[in-house]
PDB file as gemmi writes it, atoms N, CA and C in Angstrom:
CRYST1    1.000    1.000    1.000  90.00  90.00  90.00 P 1                      
ATOM      1  N   UNK A   1       0.838  -1.185   0.000  1.00  0.00           N  
ATOM      2  CA  UNK A   1       0.000   0.000   0.000  1.00  0.00           C  
ATOM      3  C   UNK A   1       0.885   1.251   0.000  1.00  0.00           C  
ATOM      4  N   UNK A   2       0.634   2.141  -0.922  1.00  0.00           N  
ATOM      5  CA  UNK A   2       1.420   3.369  -1.030  1.00  0.00           C  
ATOM      6  C   UNK A   2       0.903   4.410  -0.038  1.00  0.00           C  
ATOM      7  N   UNK A   3       1.845   5.060   0.640  1.00  0.00           N  
ATOM      8  CA  UNK A   3       1.464   6.102   1.595  1.00  0.00           C  
ATOM      9  C   UNK A   3       1.056   7.363   0.843  1.00  0.00           C  
ATOM     10  N   UNK A   4       0.139   8.103   1.438  1.00  0.00           N  
ATOM     11  CA  UNK A   4      -0.284   9.372   0.858  1.00  0.00           C  
ATOM     12  C   UNK A   4       0.839  10.387   0.985  1.00  0.00           C  
ATOM     13  N   UNK A   5       1.116  11.084  -0.108  1.00  0.00           N  
ATOM     14  CA  UNK A   5       2.160  12.110  -0.098  1.00  0.00           C  
ATOM     15  C   UNK A   5       1.643  13.321   0.673  1.00  0.00           C  
ATOM     16  N   UNK A   6       2.435  13.793   1.626  1.00  0.00           N  
ATOM     17  CA  UNK A   6       1.983  14.875   2.497  1.00  0.00           C  
ATOM     18  C   UNK A   6       2.800  16.154   2.360  1.00  0.00           C  
ATOM     19  N   UNK A   7       3.930  16.079   1.649  1.00  0.00           N  
ATOM     20  CA  UNK A   7       4.791  17.252   1.524  1.00  0.00           C  
ATOM     21  C   UNK A   7       5.587  17.136   0.238  1.00  0.00           C  
ATOM     22  N   UNK A   8       5.827  18.259  -0.391  1.00  0.00           N  
ATOM     23  CA  UNK A   8       6.703  18.279  -1.561  1.00  0.00           C  
ATOM     24  C   UNK A   8       7.865  19.202  -1.273  1.00  0.00           C  
ATOM     25  N   UNK A   9       9.062  18.708  -1.588  1.00  0.00           N  
ATOM     26  CA  UNK A   9      10.265  19.501  -1.373  1.00  0.00           C  
ATOM     27  C   UNK A   9      11.019  19.645  -2.694  1.00  0.00           C  
ATOM     28  N   UNK A  10      11.917  20.595  -2.714  1.00  0.00           N  
ATOM     29  CA  UNK A  10      12.780  20.801  -3.867  1.00  0.00           C  
ATOM     30  C   UNK A  10      14.223  20.699  -3.390  1.00  0.00           C  
ATOM     31  N   UNK A  11      14.977  19.818  -4.015  1.00  0.00           N  
ATOM     32  CA  UNK A  11      16.389  19.675  -3.707  1.00  0.00           C  
ATOM     33  C   UNK A  11      17.158  20.600  -4.632  1.00  0.00           C  
ATOM     34  N   UNK A  12      18.112  21.322  -4.092  1.00  0.00           N  
ATOM     35  CA  UNK A  12      18.856  22.308  -4.865  1.00  0.00           C  
ATOM     36  C   UNK A  12      20.343  22.118  -4.587  1.00  0.00           C  
ATOM     37  N   UNK A  13      21.138  22.121  -5.642  1.00  0.00           N  
ATOM     38  CA  UNK A  13      22.585  22.055  -5.479  1.00  0.00           C  
ATOM     39  C   UNK A  13      23.250  22.939  -6.528  1.00  0.00           C  
ATOM     40  N   UNK A  14      24.368  23.485  -6.162  1.00  0.00           N  
ATOM     41  CA  UNK A  14      25.097  24.397  -7.041  1.00  0.00           C  
ATOM     42  C   UNK A  14      25.885  23.620  -8.095  1.00  0.00           C  
ATOM     43  N   UNK A  15      25.921  24.149  -9.308  1.00  0.00           N  
ATOM     44  CA  UNK A  15      26.755  23.598 -10.364  1.00  0.00           C  
ATOM     45  C   UNK A  15      28.192  24.008 -10.046  1.00  0.00           C  
ATOM     46  N   UNK A  16      29.009  23.047  -9.661  1.00  0.00           N  
ATOM     47  CA  UNK A  16      30.375  23.370  -9.229  1.00  0.00           C  
ATOM     48  C   UNK A  16      31.258  23.856 -10.374  1.00  0.00           C  
ATOM     49  N   UNK A  17      30.859  23.611 -11.603  1.00  0.00           N  
ATOM     50  CA  UNK A  17      31.637  24.069 -12.753  1.00  0.00           C  
ATOM     51  C   UNK A  17      31.517  25.574 -12.937  1.00  0.00           C  
ATOM     52  N   UNK A  18      30.284  26.083 -12.876  1.00  0.00           N  
ATOM     53  CA  UNK A  18      30.068  27.515 -13.103  1.00  0.00           C  
ATOM     54  C   UNK A  18      29.976  28.297 -11.810  1.00  0.00           C  
ATOM     55  N   UNK A  19      29.467  27.679 -10.752  1.00  0.00           N  
ATOM     56  CA  UNK A  19      29.311  28.375  -9.479  1.00  0.00           C  
ATOM     57  C   UNK A  19      28.132  29.330  -9.443  1.00  0.00           C  
ATOM     58  N   UNK A  20      27.414  29.456 -10.556  1.00  0.00           N  
ATOM     59  CA  UNK A  20      26.267  30.373 -10.579  1.00  0.00           C  
ATOM     60  C   UNK A  20      24.978  29.680 -10.996  1.00  0.00           C  
ATOM     61  N   UNK A  21      25.079  28.485 -11.557  1.00  0.00           N  
ATOM     62  CA  UNK A  21      23.900  27.726 -11.954  1.00  0.00           C  
ATOM     63  C   UNK A  21      23.561  26.718 -10.873  1.00  0.00           C  
ATOM     64  N   UNK A  22      22.298  26.292 -10.885  1.00  0.00           N  
ATOM     65  CA  UNK A  22      21.842  25.339  -9.886  1.00  0.00           C  
ATOM     66  C   UNK A  22      21.091  24.201 -10.546  1.00  0.00           C  
ATOM     67  N   UNK A  23      21.125  23.035  -9.905  1.00  0.00           N  
ATOM     68  CA  UNK A  23      20.335  21.878 -10.311  1.00  0.00           C  
ATOM     69  C   UNK A  23      19.186  21.738  -9.323  1.00  0.00           C  
ATOM     70  N   UNK A  24      18.023  21.373  -9.832  1.00  0.00           N  
ATOM     71  CA  UNK A  24      16.830  21.248  -9.000  1.00  0.00           C  
ATOM     72  C   UNK A  24      16.170  19.893  -9.240  1.00  0.00           C  
ATOM     73  N   UNK A  25      15.517  19.374  -8.216  1.00  0.00           N  
ATOM     74  CA  UNK A  25      14.701  18.173  -8.356  1.00  0.00           C  
ATOM     75  C   UNK A  25      13.593  18.245  -7.316  1.00  0.00           C  
ATOM     76  N   UNK A  26      12.387  17.902  -7.718  1.00  0.00           N  
ATOM     77  CA  UNK A  26      11.261  17.861  -6.780  1.00  0.00           C  
ATOM     78  C   UNK A  26      11.115  16.452  -6.239  1.00  0.00           C  
ATOM     79  N   UNK A  27      10.662  16.363  -4.997  1.00  0.00           N  
ATOM     80  CA  UNK A  27      10.466  15.080  -4.341  1.00  0.00           C  
ATOM     81  C   UNK A  27       9.251  15.183  -3.434  1.00  0.00           C  
ATOM     82  N   UNK A  28       8.324  14.252  -3.605  1.00  0.00           N  
ATOM     83  CA  UNK A  28       7.140  14.198  -2.740  1.00  0.00           C  
ATOM     84  C   UNK A  28       7.418  13.230  -1.602  1.00  0.00           C  
ATOM     85  N   UNK A  29       7.063  13.643  -0.394  1.00  0.00           N  
ATOM     86  CA  UNK A  29       7.300  12.842   0.807  1.00  0.00           C  
ATOM     87  C   UNK A  29       6.001  12.343   1.399  1.00  0.00           C  
ATOM     88  N   UNK A  30       5.977  11.205   2.073  1.00  0.00           N  
ATOM     89  CA  UNK A  30       7.102  10.303   2.247  1.00  0.00           C  
ATOM     90  C   UNK A  30       7.502   9.676   0.910  1.00  0.00           C  
ATOM     91  N   UNK A  31       8.768   9.289   0.817  1.00  0.00           N  
ATOM     92  CA  UNK A  31       9.303   8.750  -0.426  1.00  0.00           C  
ATOM     93  C   UNK A  31      10.037   7.441  -0.163  1.00  0.00           C  
ATOM     94  N   UNK A  32       9.995   6.579  -1.149  1.00  0.00           N  
ATOM     95  CA  UNK A  32      10.742   5.319  -1.092  1.00  0.00           C  
ATOM     96  C   UNK A  32      12.219   5.611  -1.361  1.00  0.00           C  
ATOM     97  N   UNK A  33      13.075   4.684  -0.973  1.00  0.00           N  
ATOM     98  CA  UNK A  33      14.514   4.851  -1.182  1.00  0.00           C  
ATOM     99  C   UNK A  33      14.838   5.153  -2.640  1.00  0.00           C  
ATOM    100  N   UNK A  34      14.216   4.441  -3.552  1.00  0.00           N  
ATOM    101  CA  UNK A  34      14.486   4.642  -4.986  1.00  0.00           C  
ATOM    102  C   UNK A  34      14.083   6.046  -5.442  1.00  0.00           C  
ATOM    103  N   UNK A  35      12.987   6.574  -4.913  1.00  0.00           N  
ATOM    104  CA  UNK A  35      12.545   7.929  -5.264  1.00  0.00           C  
ATOM    105  C   UNK A  35      13.545   8.967  -4.761  1.00  0.00           C  
ATOM    106  N   UNK A  36      14.067   8.753  -3.558  1.00  0.00           N  
ATOM    107  CA  UNK A  36      15.056   9.682  -2.989  1.00  0.00           C  
ATOM    108  C   UNK A  36      16.339   9.646  -3.803  1.00  0.00           C  
ATOM    109  N   UNK A  37      16.813   8.443  -4.119  1.00  0.00           N  
ATOM    110  CA  UNK A  37      18.032   8.321  -4.934  1.00  0.00           C  
ATOM    111  C   UNK A  37      17.856   8.984  -6.296  1.00  0.00           C  
ATOM    112  N   UNK A  38      16.701   8.793  -6.919  1.00  0.00           N  
ATOM    113  CA  UNK A  38      16.432   9.393  -8.224  1.00  0.00           C  
ATOM    114  C   UNK A  38      16.466  10.920  -8.139  1.00  0.00           C  
ATOM    115  N   UNK A  39      15.808  11.479  -7.135  1.00  0.00           N  
ATOM    116  CA  UNK A  39      15.793  12.942  -6.970  1.00  0.00           C  
ATOM    117  C   UNK A  39      17.196  13.472  -6.698  1.00  0.00           C  
ATOM    118  N   UNK A  40      17.964  12.761  -5.895  1.00  0.00           N  
ATOM    119  CA  UNK A  40      19.328  13.193  -5.601  1.00  0.00           C  
ATOM    120  C   UNK A  40      20.198  13.151  -6.856  1.00  0.00           C  
ATOM    121  N   UNK A  41      19.980  12.176  -7.705  1.00  0.00           N  
ATOM    122  CA  UNK A  41      20.733  12.110  -8.963  1.00  0.00           C  
ATOM    123  C   UNK A  41      20.332  13.249  -9.893  1.00  0.00           C  
ATOM    124  N   UNK A  42      19.026  13.541  -9.974  1.00  0.00           N  
ATOM    125  CA  UNK A  42      18.570  14.639 -10.832  1.00  0.00           C  
ATOM    126  C   UNK A  42      19.119  15.978 -10.356  1.00  0.00           C  
ATOM    127  N   UNK A  43      19.266  16.141  -9.042  1.00  0.00           N  
ATOM    128  CA  UNK A  43      19.816  17.383  -8.491  1.00  0.00           C  
ATOM    129  C   UNK A  43      21.344  17.329  -8.414  1.00  0.00           C  
ATOM    130  N   UNK A  44      21.906  16.222  -8.858  1.00  0.00           N  
ATOM    131  CA  UNK A  44      23.359  16.009  -8.887  1.00  0.00           C  
ATOM    132  C   UNK A  44      23.997  16.185  -7.504  1.00  0.00           C  
ATOM    133  N   UNK A  45      23.330  15.620  -6.509  1.00  0.00           N  
ATOM    134  CA  UNK A  45      23.819  15.700  -5.131  1.00  0.00           C  
ATOM    135  C   UNK A  45      24.752  14.546  -4.816  1.00  0.00           C  
ATOM    136  N   UNK A  46      24.517  13.383  -5.380  1.00  0.00           N  
ATOM    137  CA  UNK A  46      25.293  12.195  -5.036  1.00  0.00           C  
ATOM    138  C   UNK A  46      26.767  12.366  -5.387  1.00  0.00           C  
ATOM    139  N   UNK A  47      27.617  12.013  -4.448  1.00  0.00           N  
ATOM    140  CA  UNK A  47      29.054  12.046  -4.666  1.00  0.00           C  
ATOM    141  C   UNK A  47      29.692  13.425  -4.609  1.00  0.00           C  
ATOM    142  N   UNK A  48      28.964  14.425  -4.162  1.00  0.00           N  
ATOM    143  CA  UNK A  48      29.520  15.793  -4.109  1.00  0.00           C  
ATOM    144  C   UNK A  48      29.448  16.283  -2.667  1.00  0.00           C  
ATOM    145  N   UNK A  49      30.517  16.091  -1.957  1.00  0.00           N  
ATOM    146  CA  UNK A  49      30.538  16.399  -0.530  1.00  0.00           C  
ATOM    147  C   UNK A  49      30.531  17.891  -0.216  1.00  0.00           C  
ATOM    148  N   UNK A  50      31.235  18.708  -0.985  1.00  0.00           N  
ATOM    149  CA  UNK A  50      31.397  20.117  -0.648  1.00  0.00           C  
ATOM    150  C   UNK A  50      30.509  21.059  -1.441  1.00  0.00           C  
ATOM    151  N   UNK A  51      29.610  20.539  -2.228  1.00  0.00           N  
ATOM    152  CA  UNK A  51      28.743  21.388  -3.039  1.00  0.00           C  
ATOM    153  C   UNK A  51      27.659  22.020  -2.164  1.00  0.00           C  
ATOM    154  N   UNK A  52      27.298  23.258  -2.517  1.00  0.00           N  
ATOM    155  CA  UNK A  52      26.194  23.921  -1.825  1.00  0.00           C  
ATOM    156  C   UNK A  52      24.920  23.134  -2.075  1.00  0.00           C  
ATOM    157  N   UNK A  53      24.177  22.859  -1.018  1.00  0.00           N  
ATOM    158  CA  UNK A  53      22.915  22.141  -1.131  1.00  0.00           C  
ATOM    159  C   UNK A  53      21.909  22.774  -0.194  1.00  0.00           C  
ATOM    160  N   UNK A  54      20.662  22.744  -0.601  1.00  0.00           N  
ATOM    161  CA  UNK A  54      19.607  23.042   0.362  1.00  0.00           C  
ATOM    162  C   UNK A  54      18.319  22.385  -0.072  1.00  0.00           C  
ATOM    163  N   UNK A  55      17.363  22.418   0.819  1.00  0.00           N  
ATOM    164  CA  UNK A  55      16.046  21.840   0.578  1.00  0.00           C  
ATOM    165  C   UNK A  55      15.027  22.933   0.839  1.00  0.00           C  
ATOM    166  N   UNK A  56      14.107  23.091  -0.092  1.00  0.00           N  
ATOM    167  CA  UNK A  56      13.026  24.067   0.068  1.00  0.00           C  
ATOM    168  C   UNK A  56      11.703  23.309   0.090  1.00  0.00           C  
ATOM    169  N   UNK A  57      10.839  23.661   1.014  1.00  0.00           N  
ATOM    170  CA  UNK A  57       9.515  23.057   1.076  1.00  0.00           C  
ATOM    171  C   UNK A  57       8.623  23.830   0.106  1.00  0.00           C  
ATOM    172  N   UNK A  58       8.062  23.124  -0.871  1.00  0.00           N  
ATOM    173  CA  UNK A  58       7.251  23.794  -1.890  1.00  0.00           C  
ATOM    174  C   UNK A  58       5.765  23.551  -1.726  1.00  0.00           C  
ATOM    175  N   UNK A  59       5.406  22.511  -0.974  1.00  0.00           N  
ATOM    176  CA  UNK A  59       3.992  22.211  -0.769  1.00  0.00           C  
ATOM    177  C   UNK A  59       3.830  21.419   0.517  1.00  0.00           C  
ATOM    178  N   UNK A  60       2.890  21.826   1.363  1.00  0.00           N  
ATOM    179  CA  UNK A  60       2.657  21.116   2.621  1.00  0.00           C  
ATOM    180  C   UNK A  60       1.244  21.447   3.116  1.00  0.00           C  
ATOM    181  N   UNK A  61       0.232  20.718   2.626  1.00  0.00           N  
ATOM    182  CA  UNK A  61      -1.143  21.021   2.998  1.00  0.00           C  
ATOM    183  C   UNK A  61      -1.420  20.939   4.499  1.00  0.00           C  
ATOM    184  N   UNK A  62      -0.730  20.048   5.213  1.00  0.00           N  
ATOM    185  CA  UNK A  62      -0.986  19.906   6.652  1.00  0.00           C  
ATOM    186  C   UNK A  62      -0.409  21.059   7.467  1.00  0.00           C  
ATOM    187  N   UNK A  63       0.693  21.636   7.008  1.00  0.00           N  
ATOM    188  CA  UNK A  63       1.318  22.773   7.686  1.00  0.00           C  
ATOM    189  C   UNK A  63       1.687  23.830   6.641  1.00  0.00           C  
ATOM    190  N   UNK A  64       0.709  24.567   6.144  1.00  0.00           N  
ATOM    191  CA  UNK A  64       0.968  25.515   5.050  1.00  0.00           C  
ATOM    192  C   UNK A  64       1.982  26.609   5.411  1.00  0.00           C  
ATOM    193  N   UNK A  65       2.196  26.857   6.684  1.00  0.00           N  
ATOM    194  CA  UNK A  65       3.171  27.880   7.069  1.00  0.00           C  
ATOM    195  C   UNK A  65       4.613  27.458   6.749  1.00  0.00           C  
ATOM    196  N   UNK A  66       4.835  26.190   6.438  1.00  0.00           N  
ATOM    197  CA  UNK A  66       6.166  25.719   6.073  1.00  0.00           C  
ATOM    198  C   UNK A  66       6.515  25.977   4.605  1.00  0.00           C  
ATOM    199  N   UNK A  67       5.515  26.257   3.778  1.00  0.00           N  
ATOM    200  CA  UNK A  67       5.764  26.481   2.352  1.00  0.00           C  
ATOM    201  C   UNK A  67       6.716  27.661   2.185  1.00  0.00           C  
ATOM    202  N   UNK A  68       7.658  27.524   1.296  1.00  0.00           N  
ATOM    203  CA  UNK A  68       8.717  28.500   0.990  1.00  0.00           C  
ATOM    204  C   UNK A  68       9.808  28.537   2.063  1.00  0.00           C  
ATOM    205  N   UNK A  69       9.808  27.581   2.975  1.00  0.00           N  
ATOM    206  CA  UNK A  69      10.863  27.493   3.975  1.00  0.00           C  
ATOM    207  C   UNK A  69      12.063  26.788   3.347  1.00  0.00           C  
ATOM    208  N   UNK A  70      13.234  27.344   3.559  1.00  0.00           N  
ATOM    209  CA  UNK A  70      14.480  26.736   3.093  1.00  0.00           C  
ATOM    210  C   UNK A  70      15.207  26.192   4.322  1.00  0.00           C  
ATOM    211  N   UNK A  71      15.628  24.961   4.229  1.00  0.00           N  
ATOM    212  CA  UNK A  71      16.331  24.325   5.336  1.00  0.00           C  
ATOM    213  C   UNK A  71      17.830  24.472   5.123  1.00  0.00           C  
ATOM    214  N   UNK A  72      18.521  25.003   6.087  1.00  0.00           N  
ATOM    215  CA  UNK A  72      19.969  25.182   6.017  1.00  0.00           C  
ATOM    216  C   UNK A  72      20.656  23.921   6.520  1.00  0.00           C  
ATOM    217  N   UNK A  73      21.761  23.538   5.879  1.00  0.00           N  
ATOM    218  CA  UNK A  73      22.531  22.344   6.224  1.00  0.00           C  
ATOM    219  C   UNK A  73      21.640  21.106   6.281  1.00  0.00           C  
ATOM    220  N   UNK A  74      20.867  20.869   5.219  1.00  0.00           N  
ATOM    221  CA  UNK A  74      19.895  19.777   5.253  1.00  0.00           C  
ATOM    222  C   UNK A  74      20.497  18.433   4.867  1.00  0.00           C  
ATOM    223  N   UNK A  75      19.818  17.385   5.257  1.00  0.00           N  
ATOM    224  CA  UNK A  75      20.071  16.045   4.764  1.00  0.00           C  
ATOM    225  C   UNK A  75      18.716  15.374   4.591  1.00  0.00           C  
ATOM    226  N   UNK A  76      18.683  14.422   3.708  1.00  0.00           N  
ATOM    227  CA  UNK A  76      17.455  13.662   3.552  1.00  0.00           C  
ATOM    228  C   UNK A  76      17.623  12.383   4.320  1.00  0.00           C  
TER     229      UNK A  76                                                      
END                                                                             
């Protein structure tokens, strides 16, 4: 049985080549391991230890005051 998605986040990481471009990926939570890995690959987070990263909450019907919140020093 699939759990109901309750929050949508956006993963953001800096393009280390240019330093001014960013990669983005959306992820609906709760998420399966494969969904998290896929989003991290799309945002090019995997294998980049020192790259700027953050997570922004883009949708949260249960706690709408969290929308547009950016989490500093985040991990999934």
